[in-house]
OpenMM code with the backbone's topology and positions (N, CA, C; nanometers):
from openmm import Vec3, app, unit

residues = "ALA LYS ILE VAL PRO TYR LYS THR LYS PRO ARG LEU ASN GLY SER ARG THR SER ILE LEU ARG PHE ARG VAL SER THR ASN LYS LEU ARG PRO ILE TYR ASN LEU LEU TYR PRO VAL GLY ASP LYS GLN ILE THR GLN ILE ALA LEU ASP LEU LEU GLY ALA GLN ALA ALA ALA TRP LEU TRP ALA GLU GLY ALA LYS ILE ASN LYS ASP GLY SER SER SER LEU ILE ARG VAL GLY SER THR GLU GLU GLU ALA THR MET VAL ALA GLN TRP LEU GLN MET LEU VAL GLY ALA SER GLY LYS LEU ASP GLU ASN HIS VAL ARG PRO ARG LEU VAL PHE ASN PRO GLU GLN THR GLN LYS LEU GLN GLU GLN LEU ILE PRO TYR ALA PRO LYS SER ARG SER HIS LEU PHE LYS GLN GLU LEU TRP ASP VAL SER SER ILE ARG SER ALA ARG THR GLU LEU HIS LEU GLY LYS GLY GLU HIS GLN SER GLN GLY GLU LYS THR LYS THR MET ALA".split()
positions = [
    Vec3(5.9839, 0.5212, 14.6842),
    Vec3(5.8763, 0.5579, 14.7023),
    Vec3(5.8103, 0.4282, 14.6789),
    Vec3(5.6596, 0.4037, 14.7310),
    Vec3(5.5744, 0.2993, 14.7000),
    Vec3(5.4732, 0.3258, 14.6059),
    Vec3(5.4517, 0.2376, 14.5175),
    Vec3(5.3256, 0.2517, 14.4613),
    Vec3(5.2014, 0.1212, 14.4757),
    Vec3(5.1092, 0.2256, 14.5182),
    Vec3(4.9529, 0.1477, 14.5965),
    Vec3(4.8855, 0.1582, 14.4937),
    Vec3(4.8478, 0.0487, 14.4655),
    Vec3(4.7060, 0.0659, 14.3875),
    Vec3(4.5783, 0.0474, 14.4910),
    Vec3(4.4877, 0.1482, 14.4265),
    Vec3(4.3362, 0.1628, 14.4725),
    Vec3(4.2608, 0.1870, 14.3847),
    Vec3(4.1311, 0.1457, 14.4120),
    Vec3(3.9966, 0.1523, 14.3423),
    Vec3(3.9066, 0.3176, 14.4170),
    Vec3(3.8824, 0.3808, 14.3153),
    Vec3(3.8022, 0.4767, 14.3203),
    Vec3(3.6400, 0.4456, 14.4001),
    Vec3(3.5756, 0.5724, 14.4342),
    Vec3(3.4635, 0.4821, 14.4879),
    Vec3(3.3541, 0.4985, 14.3768),
    Vec3(3.2730, 0.4117, 14.3960),
    Vec3(3.1888, 0.3615, 14.2829),
    Vec3(3.1347, 0.4416, 14.2580),
    Vec3(3.0763, 0.4968, 14.0773),
    Vec3(3.0027, 0.5647, 14.0580),
    Vec3(2.8518, 0.5322, 14.0280),
    Vec3(2.7822, 0.6190, 13.9635),
    Vec3(2.6666, 0.6092, 13.9839),
    Vec3(2.6374, 0.4743, 13.8825),
    Vec3(2.6827, 0.4233, 13.7703),
    Vec3(2.6836, 0.3347, 13.6965),
    Vec3(2.7511, 0.2210, 13.7746),
    Vec3(2.7852, 0.2229, 13.8954),
    Vec3(2.8691, 0.0910, 13.9413),
    Vec3(3.0130, 0.0790, 13.9288),
    Vec3(3.0457, 0.1377, 13.8266),
    Vec3(3.1624, 0.0916, 13.8128),
    Vec3(3.2855, 0.1682, 13.8608),
    Vec3(3.4218, 0.1305, 13.8599),
    Vec3(3.5396, 0.1694, 13.9446),
    Vec3(3.6513, 0.1836, 13.8826),
    Vec3(3.7105, 0.2871, 13.8706),
    Vec3(3.8371, 0.3334, 13.8390),
    Vec3(3.9896, 0.2478, 13.8760),
    Vec3(4.0502, 0.1703, 13.8650),
    Vec3(4.2105, 0.1152, 13.9166),
    Vec3(4.2530, 0.2306, 13.9351),
    Vec3(4.3386, 0.3081, 14.0160),
    Vec3(4.4367, 0.4056, 14.0288),
    Vec3(4.5763, 0.3354, 14.1014),
    Vec3(4.7216, 0.3874, 14.0000),
    Vec3(4.8200, 0.3786, 14.1083),
    Vec3(4.8527, 0.4979, 14.2099),
    Vec3(4.8855, 0.5195, 14.2611),
    Vec3(4.8984, 0.6122, 14.3624),
    Vec3(5.0600, 0.6180, 14.4186),
    Vec3(5.1344, 0.7065, 14.4263),
    Vec3(5.2728, 0.7085, 14.5076),
    Vec3(5.2643, 0.7834, 14.5745),
    Vec3(5.2999, 0.6930, 14.6914),
    Vec3(5.3281, 0.7429, 14.8325),
    Vec3(5.4860, 0.7500, 14.8367),
    Vec3(5.4855, 0.8521, 14.9289),
    Vec3(5.6280, 0.8653, 14.9724),
    Vec3(5.6257, 0.9357, 15.1504),
    Vec3(5.7066, 0.8808, 15.2183),
    Vec3(5.7018, 0.9197, 15.3441),
    Vec3(5.7295, 1.0494, 15.3997),
    Vec3(5.6699, 1.1166, 15.4726),
    Vec3(5.7115, 1.2704, 15.5157),
    Vec3(5.8157, 1.2814, 15.5415),
    Vec3(5.8821, 1.1811, 15.6374),
    Vec3(6.0628, 1.1995, 15.6543),
    Vec3(6.1540, 1.2407, 15.5502),
    Vec3(6.1379, 1.1335, 15.3921),
    Vec3(6.1859, 1.1692, 15.3035),
    Vec3(6.1432, 1.2726, 15.2338),
    Vec3(6.0049, 1.3261, 15.2350),
    Vec3(6.0271, 1.4626, 15.1527),
    Vec3(6.0500, 1.5887, 15.2338),
    Vec3(6.0524, 1.5673, 15.3576),
    Vec3(6.0497, 1.6898, 15.4173),
    Vec3(6.2046, 1.7703, 15.3711),
    Vec3(6.3307, 1.7065, 15.3783),
    Vec3(6.4455, 1.8224, 15.3181),
    Vec3(6.4000, 1.8451, 15.1600),
    Vec3(6.3257, 1.7843, 15.0997),
    Vec3(6.3106, 1.8476, 14.9521),
    Vec3(6.1932, 1.9707, 15.0022),
    Vec3(6.1079, 1.9213, 15.0495),
    Vec3(6.0222, 2.0465, 15.0888),
    Vec3(6.1001, 2.1675, 15.1556),
    Vec3(6.1868, 2.1330, 15.2665),
    Vec3(6.2510, 2.2698, 15.3002),
    Vec3(6.3234, 2.3545, 15.1892),
    Vec3(6.4082, 2.2755, 15.1344),
    Vec3(6.5105, 2.3103, 15.0251),
    Vec3(6.3755, 2.4139, 14.9288),
    Vec3(6.2395, 2.3598, 14.8543),
    Vec3(6.1777, 2.4201, 14.7895),
    Vec3(6.1185, 2.5488, 14.8527),
    Vec3(6.0351, 2.5348, 14.9547),
    Vec3(6.0097, 2.6475, 15.0276),
    Vec3(6.0567, 2.6353, 15.1658),
    Vec3(6.1604, 2.7471, 15.1764),
    Vec3(6.2466, 2.7716, 15.2852),
    Vec3(6.1569, 2.8599, 15.3666),
    Vec3(6.0485, 2.9308, 15.4130),
    Vec3(5.9971, 2.9846, 15.4650),
    Vec3(5.8646, 2.8739, 15.5537),
    Vec3(5.8410, 2.7645, 15.4303),
    Vec3(5.7349, 2.7086, 15.5322),
    Vec3(5.6240, 2.7089, 15.4469),
    Vec3(5.5807, 2.8512, 15.3622),
    Vec3(5.4721, 2.8308, 15.3163),
    Vec3(5.4802, 2.8308, 15.1539),
    Vec3(5.4140, 2.7746, 15.0851),
    Vec3(5.4251, 2.7004, 14.9161),
    Vec3(5.4361, 2.8964, 14.8611),
    Vec3(5.5584, 2.8715, 14.8001),
    Vec3(5.5654, 2.9884, 14.7441),
    Vec3(5.7172, 2.9786, 14.6132),
    Vec3(5.6956, 3.0531, 14.4749),
    Vec3(5.8078, 3.0168, 14.4271),
    Vec3(5.9096, 3.1069, 14.4451),
    Vec3(6.0447, 2.9571, 14.4400),
    Vec3(6.1872, 3.0623, 14.5026),
    Vec3(6.2658, 3.0357, 14.3787),
    Vec3(6.3803, 3.0838, 14.4183),
    Vec3(6.4920, 3.0455, 14.2840),
    Vec3(6.5300, 2.9321, 14.2626),
    Vec3(6.5810, 2.8938, 14.3741),
    Vec3(6.5953, 2.7300, 14.4059),
    Vec3(6.5262, 2.6627, 14.3284),
    Vec3(6.3706, 2.6717, 14.3434),
    Vec3(6.2664, 2.5684, 14.2677),
    Vec3(6.2665, 2.5954, 14.0996),
    Vec3(6.2729, 2.7007, 14.0578),
    Vec3(6.2861, 2.7780, 13.9205),
    Vec3(6.4230, 2.7177, 13.8409),
    Vec3(6.5625, 2.7105, 13.9218),
    Vec3(6.6455, 2.6550, 13.8788),
    Vec3(6.6414, 2.5202, 13.8581),
    Vec3(6.5506, 2.4540, 13.9627),
    Vec3(6.5410, 2.2636, 13.9339),
    Vec3(6.4170, 2.2605, 13.8231),
    Vec3(6.3634, 2.3279, 13.7890),
    Vec3(6.2407, 2.3153, 13.6961),
    Vec3(6.3068, 2.3645, 13.5251),
    Vec3(6.2526, 2.2890, 13.4374),
    Vec3(6.2986, 2.3594, 13.2917),
    Vec3(6.1900, 2.3601, 13.1704),
    Vec3(6.2004, 2.3280, 13.0971),
    Vec3(6.1009, 2.3975, 12.9724),
    Vec3(5.9838, 2.3223, 12.9745),
    Vec3(5.9879, 2.2126, 13.0376),
    Vec3(5.8725, 2.0743, 13.0974),
    Vec3(5.7897, 2.1889, 13.1380),
    Vec3(5.8438, 2.2597, 13.2588),
    Vec3(5.7682, 2.3194, 13.3674),
    Vec3(5.7093, 2.4351, 13.3225),
    Vec3(5.7997, 2.5041, 13.2231),
    Vec3(5.7186, 2.6288, 13.1480),
    Vec3(5.5995, 2.5630, 13.0561),
    Vec3(5.6147, 2.4890, 13.0036),
    Vec3(5.5202, 2.4308, 12.9175),
    Vec3(5.3880, 2.4333, 12.9930),
    Vec3(5.3605, 2.3559, 13.1000),
    Vec3(5.2785, 2.3549, 13.2000),
    Vec3(5.2404, 2.5032, 13.2822),
    Vec3(5.2995, 2.5695, 13.2912),
    Vec3(5.2823, 2.7252, 13.3598),
    Vec3(5.1925, 2.7864, 13.2314),
    Vec3(5.2615, 2.7791, 13.1090),
    Vec3(5.1807, 2.8221, 13.0111),
    Vec3(5.0565, 2.7710, 12.9758),
    Vec3(5.0178, 2.6569, 12.9444),
    Vec3(4.8983, 2.5885, 12.9302),
    Vec3(4.8332, 2.5978, 13.0046),
    Vec3(4.8265, 2.5971, 13.1598),
    Vec3(4.7379, 2.6497, 13.2478),
    Vec3(4.7047, 2.7586, 13.3003),
    Vec3(4.7793, 2.8181, 13.2747),
    Vec3(4.8004, 3.0188, 13.3067),
    Vec3(4.7743, 3.0882, 13.1614),
    Vec3(4.7966, 3.0768, 13.0711),
    Vec3(4.8039, 3.1712, 12.9649),
    Vec3(4.6612, 3.1908, 12.8761),
    Vec3(4.6341, 3.3119, 12.8677),
    Vec3(4.5311, 3.3505, 12.8185),
    Vec3(4.5861, 3.4624, 12.6944),
    Vec3(4.5203, 3.4170, 12.5501),
    Vec3(4.5427, 3.4564, 12.4239),
    Vec3(4.4191, 3.5463, 12.4251),
    Vec3(4.5073, 3.6984, 12.3654),
    Vec3(4.4342, 3.8056, 12.2996),
    Vec3(4.3792, 3.7608, 12.1779),
    Vec3(4.2708, 3.8402, 12.1069),
    Vec3(4.2561, 3.8861, 11.9524),
    Vec3(4.3980, 3.9033, 11.9062),
    Vec3(4.4336, 4.0255, 11.9305),
    Vec3(4.5465, 4.0859, 11.8843),
    Vec3(4.6852, 4.0333, 11.8753),
    Vec3(4.7053, 3.8813, 11.9178),
    Vec3(4.8149, 3.7784, 12.0013),
    Vec3(4.9045, 3.8012, 12.0474),
    Vec3(4.8458, 3.9058, 12.1490),
    Vec3(4.9103, 3.9596, 12.3010),
    Vec3(4.8911, 3.8093, 12.4017),
    Vec3(4.9216, 3.8291, 12.5304),
    Vec3(4.8728, 3.7434, 12.6100),
    Vec3(4.9285, 3.7569, 12.7128),
    Vec3(4.8433, 3.7374, 12.8001),
    Vec3(4.8619, 3.7617, 12.9703),
    Vec3(4.8734, 3.6097, 13.0558),
    Vec3(4.9810, 3.6296, 13.1177),
    Vec3(4.9678, 3.4807, 13.2060),
    Vec3(4.9601, 3.5149, 13.3554),
    Vec3(4.8646, 3.4446, 13.3511),
    Vec3(4.8414, 3.4085, 13.5428),
    Vec3(4.9222, 3.3140, 13.5968),
    Vec3(4.8781, 3.3113, 13.7163),
    Vec3(4.9643, 3.1890, 13.8254),
    Vec3(5.1142, 3.2139, 13.8173),
    Vec3(5.1368, 3.3412, 13.7843),
    Vec3(5.3064, 3.3529, 13.8184),
    Vec3(5.3511, 3.3748, 13.9889),
    Vec3(5.2652, 3.3574, 14.0541),
    Vec3(5.2549, 3.3836, 14.2161),
    Vec3(5.1896, 3.4865, 14.2579),
    Vec3(5.1916, 3.4990, 14.4146),
    Vec3(5.0904, 3.6314, 14.4618),
    Vec3(5.1768, 3.7068, 14.4898),
    Vec3(5.2939, 3.7524, 14.4864),
    Vec3(5.3788, 3.8509, 14.4952),
    Vec3(5.4430, 3.9100, 14.3833),
    Vec3(5.4727, 4.0506, 14.3780),
    Vec3(5.5290, 4.0595, 14.2777),
    Vec3(5.6858, 3.9980, 14.2896),
    Vec3(5.7406, 3.9991, 14.3725),
    Vec3(5.8938, 3.9485, 14.3716),
    Vec3(5.8781, 3.8066, 14.2656),
    Vec3(5.7608, 3.7200, 14.3028),
    Vec3(5.7537, 3.5418, 14.2671),
    Vec3(5.7299, 3.6112, 14.1302),
    Vec3(5.6441, 3.6843, 14.0635),
    Vec3(5.6399, 3.7185, 13.9264),
    Vec3(5.7345, 3.7677, 13.8549),
    Vec3(5.8440, 3.8370, 13.8953),
    Vec3(5.9736, 3.8557, 13.8576),
    Vec3(6.0489, 3.7715, 13.8499),
    Vec3(6.0970, 3.6831, 13.9220),
    Vec3(6.1255, 3.6005, 13.9386),
    Vec3(6.0982, 3.4537, 13.8198),
    Vec3(5.9763, 3.4522, 13.7848),
    Vec3(5.8987, 3.3409, 13.6971),
    Vec3(5.9819, 3.4061, 13.5295),
    Vec3(5.9186, 3.5553, 13.5237),
    Vec3(5.9550, 3.6440, 13.3945),
    Vec3(6.0847, 3.6557, 13.3567),
    Vec3(6.1926, 3.6547, 13.4933),
    Vec3(6.3402, 3.6393, 13.4203),
    Vec3(6.3609, 3.4882, 13.3746),
    Vec3(6.2965, 3.3762, 13.5004),
    Vec3(6.3002, 3.2353, 13.4514),
    Vec3(6.2503, 3.2303, 13.2907),
    Vec3(6.1537, 3.2776, 13.2605),
    Vec3(6.1202, 3.2608, 13.1581),
    Vec3(6.1817, 3.3291, 13.0298),
    Vec3(6.2626, 3.4109, 13.0460),
    Vec3(6.3190, 3.5177, 12.9589),
    Vec3(6.5051, 3.3985, 12.9794),
    Vec3(6.5072, 3.3502, 13.0421),
    Vec3(6.6420, 3.2718, 13.0633),
    Vec3(6.6081, 3.1595, 12.9628),
    Vec3(6.5119, 3.0795, 12.9945),
    Vec3(6.4647, 2.9314, 12.9243),
    Vec3(6.4126, 2.9893, 12.7696),
    Vec3(6.3453, 3.0578, 12.7132),
    Vec3(6.3160, 3.0916, 12.5899),
    Vec3(6.3218, 3.2278, 12.5385),
    Vec3(6.3911, 3.3219, 12.6345),
    Vec3(6.3890, 3.4137, 12.5454),
    Vec3(6.2969, 3.5420, 12.5128),
    Vec3(6.1826, 3.5117, 12.5848),
    Vec3(6.0896, 3.5955, 12.5493),
    Vec3(6.0814, 3.6759, 12.7072),
    Vec3(6.0769, 3.8165, 12.6822),
    Vec3(6.0560, 3.9257, 12.7682),
    Vec3(5.8957, 3.9309, 12.8431),
    Vec3(5.8401, 3.9823, 12.9316),
    Vec3(5.7290, 4.0116, 12.9402),
    Vec3(5.7268, 4.1350, 13.0516),
    Vec3(5.5931, 4.2226, 13.0908),
    Vec3(5.6046, 4.3146, 13.1368),
    Vec3(5.4948, 4.2782, 13.2694),
    Vec3(5.5132, 4.3013, 13.3786),
    Vec3(5.4726, 4.3037, 13.4857),
    Vec3(5.3247, 4.3754, 13.5166),
    Vec3(5.1897, 4.3034, 13.5287),
    Vec3(5.0808, 4.3609, 13.5247),
    Vec3(5.0269, 4.3756, 13.6904),
    Vec3(5.0379, 4.4910, 13.7609),
    Vec3(5.0054, 4.4515, 13.8930),
    Vec3(4.8454, 4.5203, 13.8974),
    Vec3(4.7706, 4.5418, 13.8041),
    Vec3(4.6575, 4.5972, 13.8029),
    Vec3(4.5639, 4.5185, 13.8704),
    Vec3(4.5758, 4.3616, 13.9309),
    Vec3(4.5301, 4.2590, 13.9552),
    Vec3(4.5728, 4.2470, 14.1046),
    Vec3(4.4571, 4.1601, 14.1366),
    Vec3(4.5076, 4.1314, 14.3176),
    Vec3(4.6472, 4.0379, 14.3175),
    Vec3(4.6499, 3.9428, 14.2271),
    Vec3(4.7687, 3.8409, 14.2029),
    Vec3(4.8442, 3.9228, 14.0784),
    Vec3(4.9558, 3.9298, 14.0621),
    Vec3(5.0314, 3.9881, 13.9661),
    Vec3(5.0059, 3.8893, 13.7925),
    Vec3(5.0310, 3.9327, 13.7028),
    Vec3(5.0257, 3.8870, 13.5669),
    Vec3(5.1345, 3.9343, 13.4868),
    Vec3(5.2057, 3.8463, 13.4080),
    Vec3(5.2823, 3.8779, 13.2901),
    Vec3(5.2181, 3.9188, 13.1561),
    Vec3(5.2374, 3.9836, 13.1259),
    Vec3(5.2014, 4.0378, 12.9903),
    Vec3(5.2882, 4.0411, 12.8354),
    Vec3(5.2338, 3.9817, 12.7572),
    Vec3(5.3339, 3.9586, 12.6565),
    Vec3(5.2906, 4.0070, 12.5410),
    Vec3(5.3701, 4.1063, 12.4335),
    Vec3(5.2850, 4.1174, 12.3115),
    Vec3(5.2971, 4.0224, 12.1841),
    Vec3(5.2919, 4.0506, 12.0918),
    Vec3(5.2260, 3.9339, 12.0098),
    Vec3(5.3804, 3.8689, 11.9704),
    Vec3(5.4668, 3.9534, 11.9558),
    Vec3(5.5985, 3.8585, 11.9177),
    Vec3(5.6681, 3.7804, 12.0089),
    Vec3(5.6441, 3.8272, 12.1200),
    Vec3(5.6938, 3.7672, 12.2371),
    Vec3(5.6241, 3.6142, 12.2836),
    Vec3(5.4742, 3.6714, 12.2386),
    Vec3(5.4036, 3.5432, 12.2355),
    Vec3(5.3854, 3.4301, 12.1641),
    Vec3(5.4445, 3.4654, 12.0267),
    Vec3(5.4826, 3.3732, 11.9499),
    Vec3(5.6245, 3.3027, 11.9624),
    Vec3(5.7016, 3.3881, 12.0196),
    Vec3(5.8501, 3.3162, 12.0747),
    Vec3(5.8027, 3.2368, 12.1928),
    Vec3(5.7476, 3.2374, 12.2874),
    Vec3(5.6840, 3.1572, 12.3729),
    Vec3(5.6491, 3.0489, 12.3313),
    Vec3(5.5537, 3.0435, 12.2680),
    Vec3(5.4824, 2.8905, 12.2006),
    Vec3(5.5798, 2.8499, 12.1067),
    Vec3(5.6306, 2.9000, 12.0109),
    Vec3(5.7347, 2.8220, 11.9237),
    Vec3(5.8297, 2.7680, 12.0100),
    Vec3(5.8524, 2.8057, 12.0950),
    Vec3(5.9989, 2.7593, 12.2160),
    Vec3(5.9409, 2.6322, 12.2846),
    Vec3(5.8263, 2.6251, 12.3192),
    Vec3(5.7765, 2.5762, 12.4158),
    Vec3(5.6796, 2.4317, 12.3981),
    Vec3(5.6497, 2.4849, 12.2600),
    Vec3(5.5544, 2.3457, 12.1853),
    Vec3(5.6009, 2.1809, 12.1817),
    Vec3(5.7494, 2.1838, 12.1847),
    Vec3(5.7946, 2.0491, 12.1831),
    Vec3(5.8031, 2.0009, 12.3417),
    Vec3(5.7703, 2.0931, 12.4475),
    Vec3(5.7702, 2.0375, 12.5750),
    Vec3(5.5668, 2.0264, 12.6231),
    Vec3(5.4918, 2.0718, 12.5317),
    Vec3(5.4039, 2.0974, 12.5453),
    Vec3(5.3093, 1.9548, 12.5960),
    Vec3(5.2495, 1.9700, 12.7066),
    Vec3(5.1735, 1.8597, 12.7206),
    Vec3(5.0811, 1.8131, 12.6141),
    Vec3(5.0264, 1.6994, 12.5474),
    Vec3(4.9598, 1.6711, 12.4216),
    Vec3(4.8095, 1.7165, 12.4753),
    Vec3(4.7669, 1.7062, 12.5811),
    Vec3(4.6372, 1.7599, 12.5437),
    Vec3(4.5900, 1.8857, 12.5740),
    Vec3(4.7210, 1.9384, 12.5548),
    Vec3(4.7108, 2.1049, 12.5718),
    Vec3(4.8027, 2.1664, 12.4589),
    Vec3(4.8383, 2.0861, 12.3540),
    Vec3(4.8967, 2.1611, 12.2488),
    Vec3(4.8465, 2.2692, 12.1491),
    Vec3(4.7181, 2.2822, 12.1857),
    Vec3(4.6327, 2.3708, 12.0701),
    Vec3(4.6937, 2.5031, 12.1184),
    Vec3(4.7090, 2.4805, 12.2417),
    Vec3(4.7130, 2.6257, 12.3435),
    Vec3(4.8774, 2.7278, 12.2986),
    Vec3(4.9222, 2.6280, 12.2453),
    Vec3(5.0650, 2.6725, 12.1491),
    Vec3(5.0929, 2.6782, 12.0307),
    Vec3(4.9859, 2.6601, 11.9569),
    Vec3(4.9395, 2.7131, 11.8256),
    Vec3(4.8957, 2.8451, 11.8085),
    Vec3(4.9039, 2.8960, 11.6702),
    Vec3(4.8301, 3.0396, 11.6648),
    Vec3(4.7162, 3.0152, 11.6270),
    Vec3(4.6045, 2.9287, 11.6825),
    Vec3(4.4925, 2.9119, 11.6478),
    Vec3(4.3946, 2.9968, 11.6991),
    Vec3(4.2938, 3.0780, 11.6277),
    Vec3(4.1293, 3.1335, 11.7322),
    Vec3(4.0372, 3.0349, 11.7202),
    Vec3(4.0047, 3.0105, 11.8189),
    Vec3(3.8588, 2.9399, 11.8150),
    Vec3(3.7452, 3.0004, 11.8411),
    Vec3(3.6518, 2.9462, 11.7372),
    Vec3(3.5392, 3.0198, 11.7714),
    Vec3(3.4767, 2.9761, 11.8731),
    Vec3(3.5016, 2.9792, 11.9935),
    Vec3(3.4234, 2.9675, 12.0980),
    Vec3(3.2705, 2.9399, 12.1150),
    Vec3(3.2024, 3.0231, 12.0837),
    Vec3(3.0558, 3.0601, 12.0632),
    Vec3(2.9786, 2.9174, 11.9591),
    Vec3(3.0275, 2.9137, 11.8788),
    Vec3(2.9577, 2.8044, 11.8240),
    Vec3(3.0305, 2.6736, 11.8691),
    Vec3(3.1334, 2.6398, 11.9038),
    Vec3(3.1932, 2.5143, 12.0015),
    Vec3(3.0753, 2.5191, 12.1340),
    Vec3(3.0428, 2.5911, 12.2015),
    Vec3(2.9333, 2.5947, 12.3045),
    Vec3(2.7866, 2.5899, 12.2380),
    Vec3(2.7359, 2.6197, 12.1177),
    Vec3(2.6202, 2.6324, 12.0729),
    Vec3(2.5919, 2.4751, 12.0290),
    Vec3(2.6603, 2.4369, 11.9545),
    Vec3(2.6953, 2.2954, 11.9083),
    Vec3(2.6592, 2.1967, 12.0216),
    Vec3(2.7699, 2.2015, 12.1359),
    Vec3(2.7766, 2.1448, 12.2521),
    Vec3(2.6272, 2.1347, 12.3237),
    Vec3(2.5702, 2.2732, 12.3429),
    Vec3(2.4472, 2.2805, 12.3818),
    Vec3(2.3199, 2.2061, 12.3157),
    Vec3(2.3039, 2.1938, 12.1736),
    Vec3(2.2296, 2.1234, 12.0966),
    Vec3(2.2383, 1.9936, 12.1079),
    Vec3(2.3821, 1.9363, 12.1142),
    Vec3(2.3970, 1.7938, 12.1725),
    Vec3(2.3170, 1.7800, 12.2591),
    Vec3(2.3535, 1.8307, 12.3869),
    Vec3(2.3020, 1.8098, 12.5362),
    Vec3(2.1685, 1.8101, 12.5001),
    Vec3(2.1079, 1.8991, 12.4307),
    Vec3(1.9316, 1.9220, 12.4268),
    Vec3(1.8795, 1.8115, 12.3525),
    Vec3(1.9525, 1.7371, 12.2627),
    Vec3(1.8937, 1.6538, 12.2098),
    Vec3(1.8202, 1.7196, 12.0427),
    Vec3(1.8589, 1.8260, 12.0312),
    Vec3(1.8776, 1.8959, 11.8746),
    Vec3(1.9296, 1.8786, 11.7978),
    Vec3(2.0806, 1.8276, 11.8181),
    Vec3(2.1764, 1.8693, 11.7283),
    Vec3(2.1220, 1.7326, 11.5866),
    Vec3(2.2405, 1.7543, 11.4931),
    Vec3(2.2178, 1.6784, 11.3813),
    Vec3(2.2845, 1.5225, 11.4032),
    Vec3(2.3739, 1.5544, 11.5072),
    Vec3(2.4546, 1.3874, 11.5208),
    Vec3(2.3669, 1.3291, 11.6403),
    Vec3(2.2584, 1.3264, 11.6180),
    Vec3(2.1906, 1.2572, 11.7781),
    Vec3(2.1788, 1.1146, 11.6747),
    Vec3(2.2175, 1.0067, 11.7755),
    Vec3(2.2124, 0.8952, 11.7317),
    Vec3(2.0024, 0.8202, 11.7261),
    Vec3(2.0151, 0.7528, 11.6078),
    Vec3(1.8829, 0.7539, 11.5988),
    Vec3(1.8453, 0.5948, 11.7026),
    Vec3(1.7819, 0.5807, 11.7907),
    Vec3(1.7559, 0.4795, 11.8897),
    Vec3(1.6130, 0.4220, 11.8845),
    Vec3(1.5716, 0.3368, 11.9391),
    Vec3(1.4586, 0.2770, 11.9428),
    Vec3(1.3138, 0.3869, 11.9992),
    Vec3(1.2346, 0.3963, 11.8972),
    Vec3(1.1618, 0.4790, 11.9423),
    Vec3(1.0181, 0.3822, 12.0023),
    Vec3(0.9976, 0.4173, 12.1232),
    Vec3(0.8823, 0.3920, 12.2100),
    Vec3(0.7557, 0.4692, 12.2285),
    Vec3(0.6662, 0.4019, 12.2349),
    Vec3(0.5526, 0.5053, 12.2406),
    Vec3(0.4901, 0.5592, 12.3859),
    Vec3(0.4354, 0.6794, 12.3987),
    Vec3(0.4405, 0.7338, 12.5525),
    Vec3(0.3463, 0.6429, 12.6199),
    Vec3(0.3323, 0.6652, 12.7397),
    Vec3(0.2439, 0.6014, 12.8115),
    Vec3(0.1030, 0.6336, 12.8178),
    Vec3(0.1110, 0.8234, 12.7820),
    Vec3(-0.0048, 0.8421, 12.8010),
    Vec3(-0.1148, 0.9154, 12.6904),
] * unit.nanometer
topology = app.Topology()
chain = topology.addChain("A")
for resn in residues:
    res = topology.addResidue(resn, chain)
    for name in ("N", "CA", "C"):
        topology.addAtom(name, app.Element.getBySymbol(name[0]), res)
């Protein structure tokens, strides 16, 4: 793989961000792609799940879990077919020992976990959780409405934490 530095397009304030991009030729990636996606479409396969570990399961949970007020949870992004969702459910059961039920009442399948299984998943995956998403692995309930209203007040300039800038007279 080649590491190629490049800069983003200038933002409104004129600043740019330097980024390192990893580039790999298609010829080198083709065997791996064929191994992961034998049909050619992006799909979840048993081979791909066997290659992945608890860190991938933690990302799956961080990206697709919705915790309900009663402690149960539903996990979306488990594939586009029932077969893929079943493979993901078996994979999670093998990794952390939590079993979920397949919910077929949506366009894409979901896995539903009861409160005990949800807690088991969170406790087992928290060491592998991305630091920016570690709050999703704790049994914390956030009052989202108060956070949203506080953020709105700050955006509108009516919040208590407003910095006192230099006040100027209006032209009118």
